BAFI-3210 file (N, C-alpha, C; in Angstrom, 3 decimals, decimal comma, padded with zeros to 6 digits):
// residues 77
n [1|2|3|4|5|6|7|8|9|10|11|12|13|14|15|16|17|18|19|20|21|22|23|24|25|26|27|28|29|30|31|32|33|34|35|36|37|38|39|40|41|42|43|44|45|46|47|48|49|50|51|52|53|54|55|56|57|58|59|60|61|62|63|64|65|66|67|68|69|70|71|72|73|74|75|76|77]
n.u [-016,155|-017,094|-019,226|-017,894|-016,726|-018,977|-020,045|-017,969|-018,084|-020,611|-020,140|-018,242|-019,818|-021,668|-019,910|-019,079|-021,515|-021,831|-019,947|-018,965|-019,433|-016,923|-015,075|-015,610|-014,775|-012,039|-011,342|-011,824|-009,952|-007,608|-007,824|-007,626|-005,020|-003,584|-004,189|-002,914|-000,218|000,073|-000,319|001,877|003,997|003,507|004,046|006,769|007,693|007,074|008,739|011,237|011,260|011,098|013,533|015,296|014,804|016,320|018,129|019,433|017,320|017,022|016,103|013,697|013,908|016,624|017,662|016,559|017,799|020,515|020,344|019,559|021,786|023,675|022,541|020,957|017,908|015,032|012,521|009,351|006,951]
n.v [012,166|009,519|009,834|010,321|007,825|006,208|007,423|006,895|004,095|003,782|004,953|003,165|000,850|001,625|001,849|-000,811|-002,006|-001,116|-002,515|-005,212|-008,818|-010,165|-008,140|-007,654|-010,079|-009,953|-007,747|-008,769|-010,835|-009,327|-007,905|-010,041|-010,823|-008,543|-008,693|-011,093|-010,327|-008,400|-009,969|-011,682|-009,849|-009,010|-011,400|-011,658|-009,378|-010,020|-012,243|-011,016|-009,226|-011,063|-012,335|-010,327|-009,507|-009,348|-007,348|-004,110|-001,224|001,927|005,127|007,036|009,813|010,188|009,185|010,998|013,353|012,761|012,577|015,199|016,578|015,761|016,301|018,568|020,380|018,310|017,870|018,313|018,657]
n.w [005,429|005,362|003,603|001,210|000,755|000,393|-001,897|-003,707|-003,821|-004,985|-007,470|-008,500|-008,640|-010,619|-012,793|-013,069|-013,686|-016,277|-017,648|-019,803|-019,550|-019,950|-019,417|-016,737|-015,632|-016,266|-014,698|-012,139|-012,088|-012,185|-009,787|-007,999|-008,550|-007,687|-004,964|-004,336|-004,792|-002,765|-000,461|-000,704|-000,471|002,158|003,526|002,959|004,307|006,975|007,333|007,046|009,227|011,328|011,009|011,673|014,194|016,561|016,125|016,852|017,019|015,328|016,273|014,448|014,513|014,886|012,509|010,681|011,572|011,020|008,234|007,545|008,470|006,622|004,054|004,138|005,025|005,327|002,948|003,844|002,673]
ca.u [-015,315|-017,963|-020,004|-016,999|-016,572|-020,247|-020,126|-016,991|-018,632|-021,707|-019,519|-017,658|-020,916|-022,183|-018,912|-019,132|-022,772|-021,672|-018,949|-019,403|-019,021|-015,493|-014,347|-015,783|-013,890|-010,661|-011,172|-011,742|-008,650|-006,576|-007,963|-007,067|-003,559|-003,087|-004,308|-001,827|001,041|000,083|-000,113|003,258|004,847|003,319|004,769|008,192|007,949|007,045|009,957|012,368|011,208|011,426|014,957|016,080|014,168|017,294|018,996|019,013|016,572|017,477|014,943|013,520|014,418|018,071|017,883|016,238|018,857|021,701|020,060|019,585|023,178|024,418|021,930|020,131|016,559|014,167|011,295|008,205|005,752]
ca.v [011,105|008,371|010,157|010,140|006,386|005,725|007,925|006,153|002,752|003,890|005,225|001,907|-000,058|002,064|001,494|-002,267|-002,310|-000,787|-003,406|-006,506|-009,939|-010,445|-007,079|-007,886|-011,194|-009,443|-006,889|-009,631|-011,506|-008,346|-007,653|-011,214|-010,748|-007,509|-009,228|-012,073|-009,589|-007,782|-011,020|-012,148|-008,822|-009,077|-012,583|-011,313|-008,416|-010,747|-013,055|-010,108|-008,744|-012,195|-012,607|-009,207|-009,109|-009,078|-006,226|-002,862|-000,287|003,313|006,019|007,797|011,176|010,129|009,000|012,280|014,300|012,406|012,938|016,654|017,013|015,469|016,773|019,747|020,129|017,347|018,480|017,650|019,181]
ca.w [004,911|005,083|002,412|000,066|000,544|-000,165|-003,275|-004,503|-004,041|-005,945|-008,765|-008,960|-009,012|-011,920|-013,799|-013,255|-014,372|-017,694|-018,245|-020,313|-018,686|-020,075|-018,723|-015,295|-015,276|-016,290|-013,533|-010,963|-012,152|-011,833|-008,346|-007,315|-008,719|-006,770|-003,606|-004,223|-004,634|-001,441|000,538|-000,839|000,126|003,607|003,987|002,910|005,384|008,246|007,391|007,259|010,610|012,196|010,889|012,185|015,454|017,626|015,778|017,508|016,193|015,375|016,264|013,223|014,706|014,691|011,073|010,040|011,931|010,232|006,839|007,420|008,636|005,386|002,815|004,351|005,557|004,659|002,417|004,465|002,003]
c.u [-016,171|-018,782|-019,158|-016,822|-017,829|-020,374|-019,160|-017,486|-019,754|-021,160|-018,921|-018,731|-021,490|-021,216|-018,972|-020,412|-022,669|-020,681|-019,604|-018,875|-017,520|-014,649|-014,438|-014,850|-012,425|-010,370|-011,019|-010,416|-007,528|-006,622|-007,382|-005,546|-002,954|-003,137|-003,195|-000,487|001,161|000,333|001,320|004,232|004,726|004,088|006,273|008,558|008,012|008,316|011,178|012,416|011,585|012,920|015,847|015,570|015,176|018,237|018,506|018,288|017,141|016,234|014,884|014,081|015,925|018,426|017,642|017,329|020,127|021,518|020,192|020,984|023,965|023,882|021,098|018,737|015,747|012,899|010,098|006,889|005,081]
c.v [009,902|008,600|009,931|008,660|005,818|006,163|007,175|004,742|002,785|004,124|003,944|000,914|000,314|001,685|-000,002|-002,667|-002,062|-001,711|-004,675|-007,612|-010,239|-009,402|-007,237|-009,013|-010,757|-008,580|-007,735|-010,392|-010,563|-008,038|-008,808|-011,224|-009,709|-007,981|-010,244|-011,371|-008,976|-008,818|-011,552|-011,144|-008,826|-010,255|-012,321|-010,353|-009,114|-011,579|-012,176|-009,639|-009,869|-012,489|-011,515|-008,698|-008,694|-007,929|-004,957|-001,943|001,122|004,191|006,840|009,207|011,234|009,988|010,316|013,298|014,018|012,809|014,441|017,214|016,825|016,221|018,050|019,368|019,186|018,061|017,714|018,072|018,220]
c.w [004,516|003,818|001,163|-000,259|-000,102|-001,617|-004,191|-004,802|-005,075|-007,357|-009,350|-009,392|-010,379|-013,039|-014,109|-013,993|-015,876|-018,410|-018,781|-019,407|-018,755|-019,341|-017,209|-014,842|-015,273|-015,062|-012,260|-010,927|-011,722|-010,338|-007,544|-007,406|-007,776|-005,325|-003,345|-004,002|-003,242|-000,353|000,496|-000,218|001,646|004,198|004,008|004,037|006,745|008,405|007,656|008,711|011,569|012,169|011,471|013,530|016,530|017,317|016,467|016,517|016,367|015,332|014,973|013,359|014,498|013,209|010,339|010,331|011,125|008,769|006,651|007,618|007,341|004,179|002,954|004,800|004,669|004,206|002,951|003,841|001,190]
res [m|l|v|a|v|v|e|e|k|q|k|l|r|r|m|i|d|l|m|g|p|e|d|v|l|r|m|l|d|y|a|a|y|l|r|y|l|e|e|r|e|d|t|e|d|v|a|y|v|a|g|h|r|d|e|p|a|v|p|l|s|e|v|v|k|d|y|e|d|k|y|g|p|l|d|r|g]
***
């Protein structure tokens, strides 16, 4: 697994080396935008969980059983 990560990083570095300065800046802007979206979604998730902390939770096994009773076996493939 570690070898695959190292190879992927090397491949990305080679791709970036072949890019022009404007393309690199666009790529960095896009990466920053994606990071912003992820942080915003995380903030929304935290706020939702905080607002629903006192609600009872339903075990996943119960949800799956109810689903399978209504719609048939869940495709786990």
